[in-house]
N, C-alpha and C positions, 0 to 999 in steps of 0.2 A: 418386722419393722426396721431392725438394724440392717438387715440385708439391703433394703431399699435405700437407706441412708448411705451405706458404703457404695452402692451402685451409682447413685447420683453424685456423690462427692468426687469420685474418680473421674467422672465425665467432665465436671466443671474444671477440675485441675488440668485435665488433658486439653480442654479447649483453651484455657488461659495460656498454657505453655506454647501451644502452636501459634496463637495470635502474636505473642511477643517475638517469636522467632521470625515470623513473616514480616513484622514491622522492622526488625533489625536488618533483614535482607533488603527491604525497600529503601531504607536510609543509605545503605552502602552503594546502591546502584544508581541513585539519582542525586543531582546537585541543583541548587537554585541558581538560575541565571540572574546576574545582577541587573537591576533596572537602569542604573546609570553607569557610565564609563568615564574615565578621565579623558580630557581633551589633550591630544598630543600635538596638534598642529600649532606652531608658534604664532603664525599670523592670526589664526583664529583666536588664540589666547589674548593677543594684544587688542584685537577689536572688541572682544567681549569685555575685557577689563576696562578699556577706555569708556565704552558706552555705559557700563554699570557704574563707574566712578562719577561720570558726568550726571547721570540720573540721581544718584545718591547725594551728591553735593548740592544740587539745586542752585540756590543763589549764594551760598557760602563759599566764596572763592578760596578762603584760607584752609579749607577742609583737606585732610589727608586720609587716604584709604589704602589699606593693604589687603589684597585679594590672595587668600591662601590656596584655594583650589577651585577649579572650574570643571564641572561635570556636564556631560550631555546624555540625552536619552540613548540607550543602547539600540542601535539599528536592528539588531536581531530581535529584540523584544517588540519593537514597533511592527515589524513584518509578521511575526508569529501572532501577535494580537489581532492585526487586521484580518489575517487568514482565518483564524479561529472564530472570530465574531461573525465573519461573512458566512462561514459554514453553519454556525449555530443559528443564525437568524433564518436562513433558508428562504422560504417564500413569504415570510412575514417581516418586512423591513421596519415595522414600527416597534419591534422589540428592542430592548437595550440590554447589554451584558457588560459586566465588569470583570476583567481578568485580574485576579489577585496575585497570582504567582505563576511563573513559568519554570519548569524544571527540565534539565537536560540529562540524558542518560550518560553515565560515565563510561568511556571506552576503556576496556581492560586489555 
């Protein structure tokens, strides 16, 4: 009986250590691509801030707004999401998919 306990105990320990090593290697080689990026074009910043201030103010002309940052959807995320969902749906266009995260392999 003790022989079987030792045999199974070692197997579970070996399995646990290999899975933790694999997960550490996976974390090192992949990074999450940010969903939003900062807007860098000055003219675009001015247009967005003007429109958002006007919409937020409404009828209160004495209102003042300070916009701290403006972000836009990452174009890389948009492209990868469209391609991945098109491939996943295949011949059944009535299916719907939600992409929760996109990861990029780190170049070493």
